[in-house]
N, C-alpha and C positions, 0 to 999 in steps of 0.2 A: 716799611719793616713788617715782617710777618707777625701776626698776633699769636701769642702763645696761649695754649689752653691746657687745662688739666681736667680729666674726666674720672670721677670716683663714684663707685657704687656703695651706698650705705645700707646697712642691714638693721632693721628694726624688729625687735622681738619683745613681746609683753606676756606677762602671766596675769590671769584674772581668776577671781573666785567665782565659781558657778553660782547662779541664783535661780536656775530653772531646772526642774526634773522633767526629762523628756521620755515619754513612753512610746516605743515603737511596737505596734501590735500587729502580728502576722495572723491573718485569718486564713486557715488552711483546711484542706480536706479533699477526699476523693469520693465521687458518687458515680453511679452507672450511666446517668444521662446528663446532658448539658443543663437541662431544665432543673434537675435535682440539685446540681452543683450551684446554680445561680440561686436557687431557693435557700440553700445552706448559707450562702453569703448574705442574703437578705435577712435571714433569721438571726444570724450572729450579729449583724450590724444593729438590728433592733434591740437585741439583748444587751449589747455593749452600751448603747445610748440610754437604755433603761438603768443600767448600773450607774452611769454618770449622773443621770437625773436624780436618782435616789440619794446621792451624796452632794446634791446641790452644785454639780459641775455642769456647765453649759455643754450639752451634747454637740452643739454646732462647732465646738472647738476641736472635735475629732475629725481629722482630715485624711482622706485617702490620697496617697501619692503614687500608688501602683495597683493595678487591677488586671488580672489575667485568668482566663479559664482555658486550659489546653488539654489535649489528649495525652494520657499517660500510658506508656507501654513498658513492658519488661522483656528482656531477652531470655528465651528458653530453647531447649533442644527438642526437636521432634523425634519420632521413633527411628528415623534414619540418621540420627546424631547430627543433624544440621540445625544451625541457629535460625530462629525466626522471632519476629516481634509479636508479642501477645498483648492485646488490648486489656488494660486494667480498669480504666474509667476516665472520667474527666476531673482534672485536678484544679482546685482553686488556689490562687496565690494573690491575696489582697494584703497590702501593707498600708497601715494607718499610723498617724502619730498624734499625740496630744501633749501640750506643755502644761505642767503644774508648777506650783511653788515648791519650796524646800520644806515640805510638811510630811514627815514620815508617818504620822498617824493617819492622815488622809490617804497616803499612798498604800499603807497596809490595809485599810478598809476597802479601797478600790481593788486591790489584788484579790482579797477574799471574795468580793462580789463577783468579779470576773471568773474566779475559780469555780464558784457555785453555779453560775448561770450561763457561761459561754464556753461550750466545748470546742476542742480543736483549735485553740489559739496559742501562740507563743508570744511572750512579751520580753522586749529588751528594755532595760532601765539604763538611762544615760543622763548626762548633765551638759548644760550649755548656758548661755547668758542671754538676757533679754535684749540688751542694747549692743548689737554686734557693730553698729556704725561707730559708736564711741570707742570701741576697742580698736577699730581700723584707724581712726584718727590718731590715737596715741601711738600706734605702731608706725604710722607714716612720719609723725613728728620725730620719733626716735631714729628712724632711718635717715632722715635729712641731717639731724644732729651728728649721727655717726659719720655720714659722708663728709660733713664739714670738718670734723675733728681729724679725720684721715687726710683730707686735702691740705689742711693747715700744716700738719706734720711733714707731709711730703714736700710742700712748697718751701718750708723753712729749710729742709735738708738740701734743697736745690738752690738755696740763696735767692728765693723769690717770695713774693707775697700774693695772696689772693686778691683779685679785683672783683668786678661785677659778675654776677651769675649770668651765664650765657643761656642755659636751658636746664630744665628739670624734667626728667623722663620717668614716667610711671605707667606701667601696664595694669590697668584696673582689672581685678577679677574677684569673684565672690570669696569671702573668707569663711572657712568652715571651722567653727569652734564647737567641738563636741567630743565627749569621751564616754564610751560604753563601760558600764561597771558590772552588770549582772544580766543573766538570761533566765527567764522563768519558762520552762519547757513543758510543763504539765499542769493540769487542773489541781492535782494533789499538792504540788509545790506552791501554786498560787494560794491555795486555801491555808497553807501553813505559814504564810507570811505574817509577821507581826512587827511591832515597833522595834524590837531588839534585832530581828533578822534584817530589817531594812535600815537600821541606823548606821548608814554609810556616810563617812566624811570624805567626799571626793577630793582628789588632788586638784590643785589649780590647773586651769586650762591654758595652753600655750598657743600663740599665733605669731607668725613672722612674715615679713615681706621686704622687698628691696626697692630702693629708689636710686636712680642714677642722676648725678648733678654735674654740670660742666661749668667751670669757672675760667675766667681769664686770669692770666698771670702778669704781674708787673715787677 
């Protein structure tokens, strides 16, 4: 007798309260030479680390995840009305991040320090969670429970019952739990930051994933 199976995909979704403020700092600028642009990057990096040290934040927590210096050009028309590329300079694009607690006072002080001492940076303020793995486990548990509930309903409707699990299939991938809430685009804006302007209550963060389970039927 042929063994009967039922295959069901369960969906697990969770909502979590953020407990980490993540700053993404873009170190940008254009200079005439490659060496001058690299010097700008080095100067701003040292200034950023000094800002962190002055507030008793470990500067080693500031991590670069993208760094590029490239030629920047712009399109212009020559005297014959033909378009050509004009060299503007070498453009710096460095992206760094640092995770802080949910402390608006500390965040405000850091924004002011950066505004005063670090020119040509843009800052993105967002929120995430410390323990992403715990969130992933809750999500997978819900997905399997969801699959089982669906399978039981379908089996009952077909006058059958679930027997042993044949297989559980899950394609693991990194879970991205993050929400951007504000961008600081100038030194003046950074220096104007204060407790009230940064007193943001972020929404709960969502994450979801699927698990496929195969049961035998009896």
